N, C-alpha and C positions, 0 to 999 in steps of 0.2 A: 455551440460548444458541445461537448460530449459527455456522458459521465460515465464514473468509475465506482463502480462496487469493491469496497477490500471486504472479503471474508474474514472470520477468525480472528479476529482480533483481541490479542490475551485484556482482559477487563484492566488491568495496572496499565499497561498503554494506552489505552482509550481513557484512562482517568490523567495519564499524565499529558497527553493532548487536549484535553478537554482543561488541564490548569494553566497550559502553556497558553492556550486559545484564550483564558481569562485574564492572564496577566498582559498578552497584548492586548486585550482589548478587541478580539473579534471574534469572527467564530469558528466553530470548531471547523466546519471545511475550508476556512480561510488559510486557519493554519496548518490545515494538513496541506493542504496548495503549496501553501510556504515551505513547507518541511521538504516535500517534495522537489521543489524549485532547486533547493538548496542540495540535496543530496543529488540532483540530476546535473547540478553545474560542478560538482564535486568530482562526480565519478568522472566527467568530459574531462575535468581541467588533470585526474589520473592518466586518462589514457591518452591525453594530448604530452605528457612529461615521459609517457612509455614508447610511445611513436620512433617509430626509427624510419630513415628514408631505406630503399634500396641498395642504395652506397653506402651508408653506414653497415648497415649489415654486411657486406660483401668486403670490408674493408677489413672488419672484425675477424673475417674468414681469414683473410689475405696476410694479416699481419700475424694471426694465431701461428700460421705455418704449416695448416693443417694440410690444404691444399697442394699439387705440387707444386714444383720449385719455380717454373715457367710462368703459371699464373700470380704465385706470388710477386712475382718480379715485374710482370705487367701492372698488377695492382699497386706495387710501389709505385712505378712510375707516373701513374696516374694521380697519385696522392701527389707525388711533387709538381705534377705540372697543375695541379690543383692549387696546391698552395703559392706557387709564384703569379697564379691569373691574378692580376692587379684591377681588374675590371673594364680592361681593354674592350672595347664595341666589337660587338657579334658582326663578321663581314656575312651577307647573305649574298649568293648567287644571284646574279640575273639572269 
């Protein structure tokens, strides 16, 4: 495992961290690792909630009327076909 040195932590933050560690009955390092882990999980969850597929980005552009009419019409057709797809099996060429 690696080490991590965090510099210039405000005294108040260090005292809060120490108090939280004491309440939890764990070391300062263990509490810091736990809080870092929680923060990373939350950040990942936020990223996943904001992530969009390429299709979603194109659909937003197509439905906004910004692209030319022919492109928008093609995208509307793709969207309609996608909604009609009921999970039929994909046919692969032999």
